[in-house]
DSSP file (Angstrom, degrees, kcal/mol; ACC not computed):
  #  RESIDUE AA STRUCTURE BP1 BP2  ACC     N-H-->O    O-->H-N    N-H-->O    O-->H-N    TCO  KAPPA ALPHA  PHI   PSI    X-CA   Y-CA   Z-CA
    1    1 A M     >        0   0    0      0, 0.0     4,-2.4     0, 0.0     5,-0.2   0.000 360.0 360.0 360.0 -43.5    5.6   -2.9    0.6
    2    2 A F  H  >  +     0   0    0      1,-0.2     4,-2.8     2,-0.2     5,-0.2   0.872 360.0  53.4 -67.0 -36.2    4.8   -6.6    0.1
    3    3 A A  H  > S+     0   0    0      2,-0.2     4,-1.9     1,-0.2    -1,-0.2   0.901 109.2  51.0 -63.7 -37.8    5.1   -7.4    3.8
    4    4 A Y  H  > S+     0   0    0      2,-0.2     4,-3.1     1,-0.2     5,-0.3   0.948 112.2  44.9 -62.6 -49.4    2.6   -4.5    4.4
    5    5 A L  H  X>S+     0   0    0     -4,-2.4     4,-2.2     1,-0.2     5,-1.0   0.891 110.4  54.7 -62.9 -39.0    0.2   -5.9    1.9
    6    6 A A  H  X5S+     0   0    0     -4,-2.8     6,-2.4     3,-0.2     4,-0.6   0.893 115.0  41.2 -59.5 -39.1    0.6   -9.4    3.2
    7    7 A F  H  X5S+     0   0    0     -4,-1.9     4,-0.9     4,-0.3    -2,-0.2   0.945 121.5  38.0 -73.6 -50.3   -0.3   -8.1    6.7
    8    8 A V  H  <5S+     0   0    0     -4,-3.1    -3,-0.2     2,-0.2    -2,-0.2   0.946 129.4  26.2 -72.6 -49.2   -3.2   -5.7    5.8
    9    9 A K  H  <5S+     0   0    0     -4,-2.2    -3,-0.2    -5,-0.3    -1,-0.1   0.834 134.5  28.4 -86.2 -32.6   -4.9   -7.7    3.0
   10   10 A Y  H  <<S-     0   0    0     -5,-1.0    -3,-0.2    -4,-0.6    -2,-0.2   0.322  95.9-124.7-118.0   6.3   -4.0  -11.3    3.8
   11   11 A H     <  +     0   0    0     -4,-0.9     2,-0.6    -6,-0.2    -4,-0.3   0.804  53.7 154.3  57.2  35.0   -3.6  -11.1    7.6
   12   12 A M        -     0   0    0     -6,-2.4    -1,-0.2    -9,-0.1    -2,-0.1  -0.841  47.0-119.5 -94.5 124.9   -0.1  -12.6    7.5
   13   13 A R    >>  -     0   0    0     -2,-0.6     4,-1.8     1,-0.1     3,-0.7  -0.353  17.7-124.9 -61.8 140.1    2.0  -11.5   10.5
   14   14 A P  H 3> S+     0   0    0      0, 0.0     4,-2.8     0, 0.0     5,-0.2   0.847 110.6  57.5 -55.0 -35.7    5.2   -9.6    9.5
   15   15 A S  H 3> S+     0   0    0      2,-0.2     4,-1.9     1,-0.2     5,-0.1   0.861 103.8  52.5 -65.7 -33.0    7.4  -12.1   11.4
   16   16 A V  H <> S+     0   0    0     -3,-0.7     4,-0.5     2,-0.2    -1,-0.2   0.938 112.3  44.7 -65.2 -46.3    6.0  -14.9    9.3
   17   17 A F  H >< S+     0   0    0     -4,-1.8     3,-1.0     1,-0.2    -2,-0.2   0.914 113.6  50.9 -62.7 -42.4    6.8  -13.1    6.1
   18   18 A A  H 3< S+     0   0    0     -4,-2.8    -1,-0.2     1,-0.2    -2,-0.2   0.827 107.8  52.8 -65.2 -32.9   10.2  -12.1    7.4
   19   19 A D  H 3< S+     0   0    0     -4,-1.9    -1,-0.2    -5,-0.2    -2,-0.2   0.541  87.1 105.4 -82.4  -6.3   11.1  -15.7    8.4
   20   20 A M  S << S-     0   0    0     -3,-1.0     2,-0.1    -4,-0.5    -3,-0.0  -0.388  74.9-116.2 -71.4 150.4   10.2  -17.1    4.9
   21   21 A D     >  -     0   0    0      1,-0.1     4,-2.4    -2,-0.1     5,-0.2  -0.355  37.0 -95.3 -77.9 172.1   13.1  -18.1    2.7
   22   22 A M  H  > S+     0   0    0      1,-0.2     4,-2.3     2,-0.2     5,-0.1   0.850 123.6  52.7 -58.8 -37.9   13.6  -16.2   -0.6
   23   23 A N  H  > S+     0   0    0      2,-0.2     4,-1.8     1,-0.2    -1,-0.2   0.905 110.4  47.3 -68.3 -40.4   11.6  -18.8   -2.7
   24   24 A E  H  > S+     0   0    0     -3,-0.2     4,-2.4     2,-0.2    -2,-0.2   0.910 112.1  50.2 -64.9 -42.1    8.6  -18.6   -0.4
   25   25 A K  H  X S+     0   0    0     -4,-2.4     4,-2.8     1,-0.2    -2,-0.2   0.903 107.9  54.3 -61.9 -39.6    8.7  -14.8   -0.4
   26   26 A A  H  X S+     0   0    0     -4,-2.3     4,-2.4    -5,-0.2    -1,-0.2   0.901 109.0  47.9 -61.9 -40.3    8.9  -14.8   -4.2
   27   27 A V  H  X S+     0   0    0     -4,-1.8     4,-2.6     2,-0.2    -1,-0.2   0.938 112.4  48.2 -65.9 -46.7    5.7  -16.9   -4.4
   28   28 A V  H  X S+     0   0    0     -4,-2.4     4,-2.4     1,-0.2    -2,-0.2   0.919 112.7  48.9 -60.7 -43.2    3.9  -14.7   -1.9
   29   29 A I  H  X S+     0   0    0     -4,-2.8     4,-2.6     2,-0.2    -1,-0.2   0.910 110.9  50.2 -63.7 -42.4    5.0  -11.6   -3.9
   30   30 A A  H  X S+     0   0    0     -4,-2.4     4,-2.5    -5,-0.2    -2,-0.2   0.910 110.7  49.9 -62.4 -41.8    3.9  -13.2   -7.2
   31   31 A F  H  X S+     0   0    0     -4,-2.6     4,-2.5     2,-0.2    -2,-0.2   0.916 111.7  48.0 -61.4 -43.7    0.5  -14.0   -5.6
   32   32 A I  H  X S+     0   0    0     -4,-2.4     4,-2.5     2,-0.2    -2,-0.2   0.914 111.8  49.7 -64.3 -43.2    0.0  -10.5   -4.4
   33   33 A Q  H  X S+     0   0    0     -4,-2.6     4,-2.3     2,-0.2    -2,-0.2   0.912 112.1  48.1 -63.1 -42.1    1.0   -9.0   -7.7
   34   34 A Q  H  X S+     0   0    0     -4,-2.5     4,-2.8     2,-0.2    -2,-0.2   0.916 111.3  50.2 -66.0 -41.8   -1.5  -11.3   -9.5
   35   35 A H  H  X S+     0   0    0     -4,-2.5     4,-2.4     1,-0.2    -2,-0.2   0.917 110.5  49.7 -61.6 -43.0   -4.2  -10.5   -7.1
   36   36 A A  H  X S+     0   0    0     -4,-2.5     4,-2.2     2,-0.2    -1,-0.2   0.897 111.7  49.0 -61.8 -41.3   -3.6   -6.7   -7.6
   37   37 A K  H  X S+     0   0    0     -4,-2.3     4,-2.6     2,-0.2    -2,-0.2   0.921 110.7  50.0 -64.5 -44.0   -3.7   -7.2  -11.4
   38   38 A D  H  X S+     0   0    0     -4,-2.8     4,-2.1     1,-0.2    -2,-0.2   0.898 110.9  49.3 -61.5 -41.6   -6.9   -9.2  -11.2
   39   39 A E  H  X S+     0   0    0     -4,-2.4     4,-2.2     2,-0.2    -1,-0.2   0.892 111.2  49.7 -65.1 -39.6   -8.5   -6.4   -9.0
   40   40 A Q  H  X S+     0   0    0     -4,-2.2     4,-2.5     2,-0.2    -2,-0.2   0.912 109.6  51.1 -64.9 -42.3   -7.4   -3.8  -11.4
   41   41 A D  H  X S+     0   0    0     -4,-2.6     4,-2.4     1,-0.2    -2,-0.2   0.893 109.9  49.8 -62.0 -40.0   -8.8   -5.7  -14.4
   42   42 A E  H  X S+     0   0    0     -4,-2.1     4,-2.3     2,-0.2    -1,-0.2   0.905 110.8  49.8 -65.2 -41.2  -12.1   -6.1  -12.6
   43   43 A M  H  X S+     0   0    0     -4,-2.2     4,-1.9     2,-0.2    -2,-0.2   0.912 111.7  48.0 -63.3 -42.5  -12.2   -2.3  -11.8
   44   44 A N  H  X S+     0   0    0     -4,-2.5     4,-1.8     1,-0.2    -2,-0.2   0.905 111.4  50.6 -64.4 -41.6  -11.5   -1.5  -15.5
   45   45 A K  H  X S+     0   0    0     -4,-2.4     4,-1.1     1,-0.2    -2,-0.2   0.900 110.0  50.0 -62.6 -40.8  -14.2   -3.9  -16.6
   46   46 A A  H  < S+     0   0    0     -4,-2.3    -1,-0.2     1,-0.2    -2,-0.2   0.861 107.9  53.8 -67.3 -35.6  -16.7   -2.3  -14.2
   47   47 A K  H  < S+     0   0    0     -4,-1.9    -1,-0.2     1,-0.2    -2,-0.2   0.886 107.5  51.0 -65.1 -38.0  -15.8    1.2  -15.5
   48   48 A R  H  <        0   0    0     -4,-1.8    -1,-0.2    -5,-0.1    -2,-0.2   0.739 360.0 360.0 -72.9 -22.1  -16.5    0.1  -19.1
   49   49 A G     <        0   0    0     -4,-1.1    -3,-0.2    -3,-0.2    -2,-0.1   0.449 360.0 360.0  99.2 360.0  -19.8   -1.3  -18.2
């Protein structure tokens, strides 16, 4: 799932993600999770007005 998001949203080739070591992948995954959380917070804020 994270490789898909890295490709679709952040234009990272799947081979680049696959070739990363575990620490690099962990950082990318954490960044994607934080971005998703930030987007959700913005959507919730917009709904509240």
